C-alpha positions in Angstrom: -8.2 -7.8 10.9 -6.7 -9.3 7.8 -5.0 -7.2 5.1 -6.2 -6.8 1.6 -4.0 -6.4 -1.0 -4.8 -2.6 -2.8 -3.7 -0.1 -5.4 -3.1 3.1 -4.2 -3.5 5.8 -7.5 -3.6 9.4 -8.3 -5.7 10.1 -10.9 -4.8 7.6 -13.7 -1.5 6.8 -12.2 -0.5 4.2 -10.1 1.5 5.4 -7.0 1.4 1.9 -5.1 0.8 -1.5 -6.4 0.4 -5.1 -4.2 0.4 -3.4 -1.0 -1.3 -4.8 2.1 -4.5 -2.4 3.2 -5.7 -2.8 7.1 -8.6 -1.8 6.3 -11.8 -0.5 9.2 -15.5 0.2 8.8 -17.8 1.5 10.7 -21.4 1.4 11.0 -23.0 4.9 12.6 -26.6 5.6 12.9 -27.2 7.5 9.6 -23.2 7.2 8.1 -20.7 4.7 7.3 -16.9 5.2 7.4 -13.7 3.5 6.7 -10.0 4.2 7.5 -6.8 2.4 7.8 -3.2 1.8 7.4 -0.6 0.5 5.3 3.1 0.0 5.1 5.8 1.2 2.8 9.6 0.1 2.4 10.6 3.8 1.8 8.4 7.2 1.5 6.3 8.2 -1.2 6.4 13.0 -1.0 3.2 12.4 -2.8 1.4 11.0 -0.8 1.8 14.1 1.2 -1.2 16.2 0.3 -4.3 15.5 -1.7 -7.4 12.9 -2.0 -5.8 9.7 -3.5 -8.8 6.4 -4.7 -8.0 3.2 -2.9 -8.5 0.2 -5.3 -9.4 -3.2 -3.3 -8.5 -6.9 -4.5 -12.0 -7.6 -3.7 -13.3 -4.7 -6.4 -14.2 -1.7 -4.0 -12.5 1.0 -4.1 -13.5 4.8 -2.6 -11.4 8.0 -2.4 -9.0 9.2 0.8 -6.4 11.7 2.5 -3.5 10.8 4.2 -3.9 11.3 7.9 -0.7 10.8 9.1 3.1 9.2 7.7 5.8 8.0 10.4 8.7 6.6 9.8 9.6 3.4 11.8 12.8 1.2 12.7 13.9 -0.1 9.7 12.9 3.0 7.6 9.1 1.7 6.7 6.8 4.2 6.8 3.3 3.4 7.8 0.8 5.5 6.5 -2.7 6.4 8.1 -5.7 7.3 6.0 -9.2 8.1 6.1 -12.2 7.8 3.8 -13.9 10.4 2.0 -17.0 9.1 1.1 -19.0 5.6 0.1 -16.4 2.5 -0.2 -17.7 0.6 -3.2 
């Protein structure tokens, strides 16, 4: 899986610009779902709760919520997320 550049927005406010996102898209019998992961050099507390918008460099976008945030080696923060609707 190759990363894709993206922006993370809260309403009209850009929280994160130019982040590499690893995206999984799964097609079930009647539903398509998506989730993914990105890493941050420092924590963004606003991501702790609520829904956000992912805007991909290929023009697709969709709403998501954070499922997990963890700090790893070197203080990098890993963020896992799940889409809440279509990614289009």
